[in-house]
C-alpha positions as CSV (number, residue, x, y, z in Angstrom):
1,M,-0.1,-0.2,-0.2
2,S,3.1,2.4,0.8
3,D,3.9,1.7,-2.3
4,F,0.7,2.6,-4.7
5,L,0.8,5.8,-2.5
6,R,4.2,6.6,-3.5
7,I,3.4,6.6,-7.1
8,T,0.2,8.1,-7.4
9,T,1.0,11.1,-5.3
10,P,1.8,14.1,-8.2
11,L,5.8,15.2,-8.4
12,V,5.1,19.0,-7.6
13,N,6.6,20.8,-5.0
14,K,4.5,21.9,-2.0
15,N,6.5,24.9,-2.0
16,Q,5.9,25.6,-5.8
17,N,2.8,28.5,-6.5
18,V,0.8,26.4,-9.2
19,Q,-1.8,29.0,-11.4
20,P,-4.6,27.2,-12.9
21,K,-5.3,28.0,-16.4
22,P,-8.3,30.5,-17.2
23,G,-11.1,29.8,-19.1
24,V,-12.4,31.5,-21.9
25,E,-15.4,33.5,-20.2
26,P,-18.4,34.0,-22.5
27,A,-18.9,37.8,-24.7
28,G,-22.2,38.5,-22.7
29,S,-24.7,36.5,-20.9
30,F,-27.2,34.1,-22.8
31,S,-30.7,33.3,-21.5
32,I,-33.5,31.0,-23.0
33,Q,-36.2,32.9,-21.5
34,N,-35.1,35.7,-22.5
35,P,-33.8,35.8,-26.4
36,T,-34.5,39.7,-26.9
37,K,-30.7,40.2,-26.0
38,V,-29.5,38.5,-29.4
39,V,-31.7,39.5,-31.7
40,Q,-31.2,43.4,-33.7
41,T,-33.0,45.2,-35.8
42,H,-31.6,45.8,-39.3
43,N,-29.5,48.9,-40.2
44,Q,-31.6,51.0,-42.1
45,S,-29.4,54.1,-42.4
46,E,-27.6,51.7,-44.9
47,L,-30.4,51.5,-47.0
48,L,-31.1,52.9,-50.7
49,K,-28.0,55.3,-49.9
50,Q,-28.0,56.8,-53.2
51,N,-30.9,58.9,-52.0
52,N,-29.1,60.4,-49.3
53,G,-25.9,60.0,-49.7
54,L,-24.7,63.6,-49.3
55,R,-26.0,63.7,-45.9
56,E,-23.7,61.3,-43.6
57,G,-25.1,60.6,-40.0
58,N,-28.9,60.7,-41.0
59,D,-31.4,58.5,-41.5
60,S,-32.8,58.7,-44.7
61,P,-36.9,58.6,-43.3
62,T,-35.5,61.3,-40.4
63,L,-34.2,63.3,-42.4
64,L,-37.4,63.5,-44.9
65,L,-39.4,63.9,-41.7
66,N,-38.0,66.4,-40.1
67,L,-37.6,68.7,-43.4
68,L,-41.6,68.2,-43.9
69,K,-42.6,69.6,-40.4
70,D,-43.2,73.2,-41.5
71,P,-45.0,73.7,-44.7
72,S,-43.7,77.1,-44.8
73,V,-40.4,77.7,-45.0
74,T,-40.1,79.8,-47.5
75,V,-42.7,82.0,-46.1
76,S,-40.5,83.0,-43.0
77,Y,-37.6,83.6,-45.1
78,L,-39.5,86.2,-47.1
79,K,-40.7,87.5,-44.0
80,N,-37.7,88.1,-42.5
81,I,-36.3,89.6,-45.8
82,F,-38.9,92.5,-45.0
83,M,-38.1,92.4,-41.7
84,L,-34.7,93.7,-43.1
85,E,-32.9,91.2,-41.2
86,E,-31.6,89.3,-44.2
87,L,-31.4,92.2,-46.3
88,Y,-28.4,94.0,-45.3
89,K,-25.9,90.7,-45.3
90,L,-26.9,90.2,-48.8
91,L,-26.7,93.6,-50.7
92,P,-24.0,96.0,-50.5
93,A,-23.3,98.2,-47.2
94,N,-25.2,101.6,-48.1
95,N,-25.4,105.0,-45.7
96,K,-29.0,105.3,-46.4
97,T,-31.3,103.1,-44.5
98,V,-33.3,102.1,-47.4
99,T,-31.7,102.2,-50.7
100,K,-32.9,102.4,-54.4
101,E,-31.5,98.5,-54.5
102,I,-33.7,97.4,-51.8
103,E,-36.7,99.5,-52.8
104,S,-36.4,98.0,-56.2
105,I,-36.6,94.7,-54.7
106,F,-39.6,95.2,-52.4
107,D,-41.6,96.6,-56.0
108,V,-40.8,93.3,-57.7
109,L,-41.2,91.1,-55.0
110,L,-44.4,92.1,-53.2
111,I,-47.4,91.2,-55.6
112,R,-50.4,92.8,-56.0
113,P,-54.6,91.2,-55.8
114,N,-54.7,91.7,-59.3
115,G,-51.3,89.8,-60.4
116,L,-51.9,86.9,-58.4
117,P,-53.4,84.6,-60.7
118,Q,-50.8,85.2,-63.8
119,E,-48.0,84.7,-60.7
120,M,-49.3,81.7,-60.2
121,K,-49.4,80.4,-63.9
122,N,-46.0,81.9,-64.2
123,Q,-44.9,79.1,-61.4
124,E,-46.8,76.3,-62.7
125,N,-45.4,76.9,-65.9
126,A,-42.3,76.0,-64.3
127,S,-42.9,73.5,-62.4
128,T,-42.0,70.9,-64.9
129,A,-39.9,70.8,-67.8
130,F,-42.8,68.8,-70.1
131,K,-45.0,71.5,-71.0
132,G,-46.0,72.4,-74.7
133,E,-48.5,70.6,-77.4
134,I,-46.2,68.0,-78.0
135,F,-46.2,67.3,-74.4
136,D,-49.9,67.1,-73.9
137,F,-50.5,65.0,-77.6
138,L,-47.7,62.7,-75.5
139,R,-50.2,62.7,-73.0
140,T,-53.2,61.7,-74.7
141,V,-51.7,58.7,-77.0
142,S,-50.5,57.5,-73.7
143,E,-54.2,57.4,-72.1
144,N,-55.4,55.8,-75.8
145,N,-52.9,53.4,-75.3
146,R,-52.7,52.7,-71.3
147,M,-53.4,48.9,-71.9
148,K,-50.3,48.6,-74.4
149,P,-47.2,48.5,-72.2
150,E,-44.9,48.5,-75.3
151,A,-46.4,51.4,-76.3
152,Q,-45.5,53.3,-72.6
153,V,-42.6,52.4,-73.0
154,A,-42.0,53.6,-76.7
155,I,-43.3,56.9,-75.0
156,A,-40.8,56.9,-72.0
157,K,-38.0,56.3,-74.4
158,F,-38.8,59.2,-76.6
159,L,-39.1,61.5,-74.0
160,R,-35.8,60.4,-72.3
161,A,-33.8,60.8,-75.5
162,L,-35.5,64.3,-76.4
163,Y,-34.6,65.8,-73.0
164,S,-31.6,63.9,-73.3
165,V,-30.4,66.0,-76.8
166,G,-31.7,68.9,-75.6
167,S,-30.1,69.3,-72.0
168,Q,-26.6,68.4,-73.3
169,R,-25.8,72.2,-72.1
170,D,-26.9,71.7,-68.6
171,I,-24.8,68.8,-68.2
172,L,-21.9,70.0,-69.3
173,D,-22.0,73.0,-67.2
174,S,-23.1,70.9,-64.1
175,V,-19.7,68.4,-64.5
176,A,-17.8,71.9,-64.9
177,N,-19.3,73.3,-61.7
178,N,-18.4,69.9,-59.6
179,L,-15.2,70.8,-60.2
180,T,-15.0,73.6,-59.6
181,F,-15.7,72.5,-56.4
182,L,-12.9,70.1,-56.4
183,R,-10.4,72.5,-57.9
184,N,-11.5,74.8,-54.5
185,E,-11.0,71.4,-52.0
186,L,-7.5,70.6,-53.8
187,S,-6.0,73.7,-53.9
188,A,-2.9,72.3,-52.0
189,S,-2.3,70.2,-55.0
190,R,-0.4,72.1,-57.9
191,V,-0.9,69.1,-60.0
192,L,-4.2,68.3,-59.7
193,S,-5.2,71.9,-59.8
194,E,-4.0,72.4,-63.2
195,K,-5.6,69.3,-64.4
196,L,-8.7,70.6,-62.7
197,D,-7.8,74.0,-64.8
198,K,-7.9,73.0,-68.0
199,L,-11.1,70.6,-67.7
200,I,-13.2,73.3,-66.5
201,A,-12.2,75.0,-68.9
202,G,-12.8,72.6,-71.6
203,F,-16.4,71.8,-70.3
204,N,-17.6,75.7,-70.3
205,S,-15.6,76.0,-73.9
206,K,-18.4,76.4,-76.8
207,D,-17.2,73.4,-78.5
208,A,-17.0,71.3,-76.0
209,E,-20.3,69.0,-76.8
210,N,-17.9,67.9,-79.7
211,I,-15.1,67.3,-77.9
212,F,-16.7,65.6,-75.2
213,P,-15.3,61.7,-75.5
214,E,-12.0,63.3,-75.0
215,L,-12.9,65.3,-72.0
216,K,-15.0,62.5,-70.9
217,A,-11.9,60.1,-70.9
218,Q,-9.9,62.9,-69.3
219,T,-12.5,63.6,-66.2
220,L,-12.4,59.6,-65.3
221,G,-8.3,59.5,-65.9
222,L,-8.6,62.2,-63.3
223,I,-10.7,60.9,-60.7
224,K,-8.4,57.8,-60.4
225,E,-5.8,60.4,-59.3
226,I,-7.9,62.1,-57.3
227,E,-9.2,59.2,-55.4
228,D,-5.8,57.6,-55.1
229,S,-4.2,61.3,-53.5
230,I,-3.9,61.7,-49.7
231,L,-6.2,64.4,-50.1
232,F,-9.3,62.3,-50.9
233,T,-12.0,63.1,-48.5
234,P,-15.6,61.3,-48.1
235,K,-17.2,64.1,-49.4
236,M,-15.3,64.3,-52.5
237,A,-16.0,60.6,-52.7
238,K,-19.9,62.1,-53.4
239,I,-18.9,64.6,-55.8
240,L,-16.6,62.4,-57.9
241,S,-20.1,60.4,-57.8
242,I,-21.9,62.8,-59.0
243,I,-19.5,63.8,-62.0
244,T,-19.4,59.7,-63.0
245,Y,-23.1,60.1,-63.1
246,N,-23.6,63.2,-65.0
247,L,-21.1,61.8,-67.5
248,S,-23.0,59.3,-67.9
249,R,-26.7,61.1,-69.0
250,F,-24.9,62.4,-71.9
251,N,-25.5,61.8,-75.0
252,T,-23.5,61.1,-77.9
253,N,-25.1,58.8,-80.2
254,P,-26.9,61.9,-83.1
255,D,-29.5,59.1,-84.3
256,Y,-31.2,58.4,-80.9
257,L,-33.7,60.9,-81.1
258,L,-34.6,59.9,-84.6
259,E,-34.9,56.2,-83.5
260,S,-36.8,56.6,-80.6
261,A,-38.9,58.8,-82.7
262,M,-39.5,56.3,-85.2
263,R,-40.2,53.1,-82.9
264,L,-43.2,55.7,-81.4
265,R,-44.4,56.0,-84.8
266,H,-45.1,52.5,-85.0
267,Y,-48.0,52.8,-82.5
268,L,-49.4,55.8,-83.6
269,T,-52.5,56.0,-86.2
270,S,-52.0,57.6,-89.4
271,Q,-53.6,60.9,-88.6
272,E,-51.8,60.6,-85.1
273,R,-48.5,60.3,-87.1
274,Q,-48.8,63.5,-88.8
275,Q,-49.6,65.3,-85.8
276,F,-46.6,63.8,-84.3
277,S,-44.4,64.9,-87.3
278,S,-45.8,68.5,-87.4
279,L,-44.9,68.8,-83.7
280,F,-42.2,66.9,-83.4
281,D,-40.3,69.1,-85.8
282,D,-41.5,73.0,-84.5
283,Y,-40.3,71.8,-81.2
284,I,-36.7,71.0,-83.1
285,A,-36.7,74.5,-84.8
286,Q,-37.7,75.6,-80.8
287,L,-34.8,73.8,-79.6
288,K,-32.1,74.8,-81.9
289,E,-33.1,78.4,-81.9
290,N,-33.2,78.0,-77.3
291,G,-30.1,76.5,-77.5
292,G,-30.8,74.1,-74.8
293,F,-34.2,72.2,-73.3
294,S,-36.9,74.7,-73.0
295,I,-40.1,74.5,-71.4
296,R,-41.8,77.7,-72.8
297,S,-44.2,77.1,-75.5
298,A,-46.7,79.4,-77.0
299,G,-48.1,82.1,-74.4
300,M,-46.0,81.0,-72.0
301,E,-43.0,84.1,-72.5
302,E,-43.0,85.4,-68.8
303,D,-40.5,84.2,-65.7
304,S,-42.0,83.8,-62.2
305,K,-41.2,87.0,-60.4
306,V,-41.0,86.1,-56.9
307,I,-38.9,82.8,-58.0
308,S,-36.2,85.0,-60.0
309,L,-35.8,87.2,-57.0
310,L,-35.0,84.3,-54.8
311,V,-32.5,82.9,-56.9
312,E,-31.0,86.6,-57.3
313,L,-30.9,86.8,-53.6
314,I,-29.8,83.2,-53.7
315,S,-26.8,84.2,-55.8
316,R,-25.7,87.1,-54.0
317,Q,-25.0,84.9,-50.8
318,A,-22.8,82.4,-52.1
319,E,-20.8,85.6,-53.9
320,T,-20.6,87.4,-50.9
321,G,-20.2,83.8,-48.7
322,K,-22.0,82.6,-45.7
323,A,-21.8,84.9,-42.9
324,N,-22.6,82.3,-40.1
325,L,-24.0,79.1,-39.7
326,S,-27.5,80.7,-39.1
327,D,-28.0,82.0,-42.4
328,S,-26.5,79.0,-43.8
329,L,-29.2,76.9,-42.4
330,K,-31.8,79.4,-43.2
331,L,-30.4,79.0,-46.7
332,E,-30.4,75.6,-47.1
333,S,-33.8,75.0,-45.9
334,M,-35.2,77.0,-48.3
335,L,-33.9,75.6,-50.9
336,H,-34.7,71.9,-49.8
337,S,-38.5,74.1,-49.8
338,L,-38.2,75.5,-53.3
339,L,-36.6,72.1,-54.8
340,S,-38.5,69.3,-52.9
341,S,-41.7,70.0,-55.3
342,P,-42.9,68.3,-57.5
343,C,-41.1,65.4,-57.2
344,N,-40.8,62.1,-55.1
345,F,-38.9,63.7,-52.1
346,T,-42.7,66.3,-52.2
347,P,-44.9,65.1,-54.9
348,L,-47.1,68.2,-54.6
349,L,-47.7,71.7,-56.6
350,H,-46.0,74.5,-54.5
351,F,-46.6,78.3,-55.0
352,I,-44.9,81.0,-52.8
353,L,-47.0,84.2,-53.4
354,P,-46.2,87.4,-51.0
355,V,-48.8,89.8,-51.4
356,Q,-49.1,93.9,-50.6
357,Y,-53.0,94.6,-50.2
358,N,-52.7,98.8,-49.6
359,E,-50.4,98.6,-46.0
360,T,-51.1,95.1,-45.3
361,K,-48.6,92.5,-46.2
362,A,-49.6,88.6,-46.6
363,F,-46.7,85.4,-47.1
364,A,-47.9,82.8,-48.2
365,E,-47.0,79.2,-49.2
366,V,-49.4,76.6,-51.2
367,W,-48.8,72.9,-51.6
368,I,-51.5,71.4,-53.8
369,N,-52.3,67.5,-54.7
370,P,-54.0,67.8,-57.4
371,E,-55.0,63.8,-57.3
372,S,-55.9,62.9,-54.1
373,D,-57.5,59.7,-53.1
374,E,-59.5,58.7,-50.1
375,K,-56.5,58.8,-47.9
376,D,-56.9,63.0,-48.2
377,L,-60.6,63.4,-49.3
378,P,-64.0,63.2,-47.1
379,E,-65.8,59.5,-47.9
380,E,-68.5,61.4,-49.5
381,A,-65.9,62.4,-52.8
382,G,-65.5,58.8,-53.6
383,G,-61.7,58.9,-53.3
384,K,-60.9,61.5,-56.6
385,G,-60.3,65.0,-56.2
386,M,-57.9,67.7,-54.9
387,H,-56.9,69.0,-51.8
388,I,-55.1,72.2,-51.1
389,L,-53.1,73.9,-48.2
390,M,-52.3,77.1,-47.4
391,V,-50.2,78.7,-44.7
392,I,-50.7,82.9,-44.8
393,D,-48.3,84.7,-42.6
394,V,-50.5,88.0,-42.5
395,S,-48.5,91.2,-40.5
396,S,-50.1,92.5,-37.5
397,V,-52.3,89.6,-37.1
398,G,-50.5,86.2,-37.3
399,R,-50.6,83.3,-39.1
400,F,-53.5,81.4,-40.6
401,E,-53.6,77.7,-42.4
402,A,-57.0,77.0,-45.0
403,E,-57.3,73.6,-46.1
404,F,-59.9,73.0,-49.4
405,F,-61.4,69.8,-50.5
406,V,-62.6,70.2,-54.2
407,Y,-64.4,67.0,-55.4
408,K,-66.9,66.6,-57.8
409,S,-68.5,70.4,-57.8
410,T,-68.1,70.7,-54.0
411,I,-65.5,72.8,-52.0
412,D,-65.3,72.2,-48.4
413,F,-63.6,75.1,-46.7
414,L,-61.4,74.6,-43.2
415,L,-60.0,77.9,-41.7
416,F,-57.4,78.0,-38.8
417,C,-56.7,81.1,-37.3
418,P,-55.2,83.3,-34.4
419,K,-56.9,82.3,-31.1
420,G,-59.2,85.6,-30.4
421,C,-60.4,85.9,-34.7
422,E,-62.5,82.9,-34.4
423,S,-66.0,84.9,-34.4
424,G,-64.8,87.4,-37.3
425,Y,-64.4,84.9,-39.5
426,E,-66.9,83.3,-38.8
427,E,-69.1,85.7,-40.1
428,M,-66.8,85.9,-43.6
429,M,-68.0,82.3,-44.2
430,K,-71.2,83.3,-44.7
431,E,-69.9,85.4,-47.5
432,V,-67.7,82.8,-49.6
433,P,-71.0,81.1,-51.1
434,K,-71.1,84.3,-53.2
435,L,-67.7,84.2,-54.7
436,L,-69.2,80.6,-56.3
437,Y,-72.0,82.2,-57.7
438,G,-72.0,81.3,-61.6
439,T,-69.5,78.8,-61.6
440,E,-70.3,75.1,-61.8
441,Y,-69.0,74.6,-57.7
442,H,-70.6,75.5,-54.9
443,I,-69.5,75.3,-51.3
444,G,-69.7,72.0,-48.9
445,K,-68.4,71.6,-45.3
446,T,-67.2,75.0,-43.8
447,R,-65.7,74.8,-40.0
448,V,-63.5,77.9,-38.7
449,A,-61.1,76.8,-35.6
450,T,-58.5,78.0,-33.8
451,L,-54.4,77.2,-35.0
452,E,-53.2,75.7,-32.0
453,K,-49.7,74.1,-33.2
454,T,-48.2,74.0,-37.0
455,R,-49.1,71.0,-38.5
456,S,-46.4,69.1,-41.3
457,L,-47.7,68.4,-44.5
458,M,-47.2,64.7,-43.6
459,D,-50.0,65.2,-40.7
460,V,-52.2,67.4,-44.0
461,F,-51.4,65.2,-47.0
462,K,-52.2,62.0,-45.8
463,S,-51.3,60.1,-48.8
464,L,-47.8,61.8,-48.8
465,P,-46.3,59.1,-47.6
466,Y,-47.3,56.5,-49.3
467,R,-46.3,57.9,-52.8
468,R,-43.1,59.4,-51.3
469,V,-41.7,55.4,-50.7
470,G,-43.2,54.3,-53.9
471,V,-45.9,52.2,-52.7
472,D,-48.6,53.6,-55.0
473,V,-46.0,54.2,-57.8
474,K,-46.6,51.8,-61.0
475,V,-43.7,51.4,-63.0
């Protein structure tokens, strides 16, 4: 027995410290009763990144919702202009309190009541590039062939070819502007700056369309050099992707438009072919005369005075530089308000109407959904009609929101006014039916209420989220 114990005893010095081998600790506790710790939602910020590529650190849905919270962004900007809060930062300084330049801007910007219809027509004419007789003809053809997918595809390809041919100069200017931005960002590199200067001069030249293949090859080569440069930043990557996209939009095939027109003729009747040929020839002649894609046709010779002035103010701000962060944010918000409609971001018609009546100034933004459905309209509308929102800021009175529901021959009217003004506007409502006398419309339900809080476009136009995300869109 003593020998057996001697053999099984470990040969370890009693005074030696034995360190046990550490075990592998679990990364985190896991309980089968509580599986929520291992289930995570998908990161939505990576989806559709091409739609918010220039917006770093923002989730796309959150960003879009925040920009729609105030439907009167441009109205607020215009109001600030007339309070002289912004003008002295945009215009050259002068010792006089009100210079001739400021007076001229006041005279142009403020519209008299009798000038409202023409101003709204001018803004509506500029809301889309597809205005004119040839586009109205194509809409009729599309409606007549709505059950023929191949005809719809032919119309879409013809429109794409027509726009591609007419917008070549705009594409070249866009590339030149993006290269100018890169030139400023890469000014520390003499080699890259010199190459960018040559390309900018090439895209701005009159014969840029003729030497486009050469300019495109040089630009793509320079893009690779910039990506390999130590000065390359993620912001530049976004600009480079835009340049690459614009280069791909430029069509160098001179027969592309004629081929698409011939393809479309196969789906037209003999009478439609004659009408199409006449309209097509007239539009091409007008295209050559204007030197590019035109949204004008007969009777569309005026520009919107309000929009032209806003463009002038923004241009002056860009030339003089942004004074501070507050000015930059105001301009950015106003640009989003102006450029977001009509498009996939906010598919609504948008009007800006600063009005002066006697000594009273009013600033209004109008948002219109001309194809509203059952989500926007009352039940008795039958799912078809028009929904209108007017946000009005009246000097010395306050803010109003007027909402119209137009369906069949009925107009429902809701007015939200400042607190304490309800009784006065209820009396005014009694006179509204007289305004429609002699027309095919009549007043339906009316209501006057207090404007307790500002509503967003998402709150007013219930169908807007569906149209924006593409749920109701048929391709």
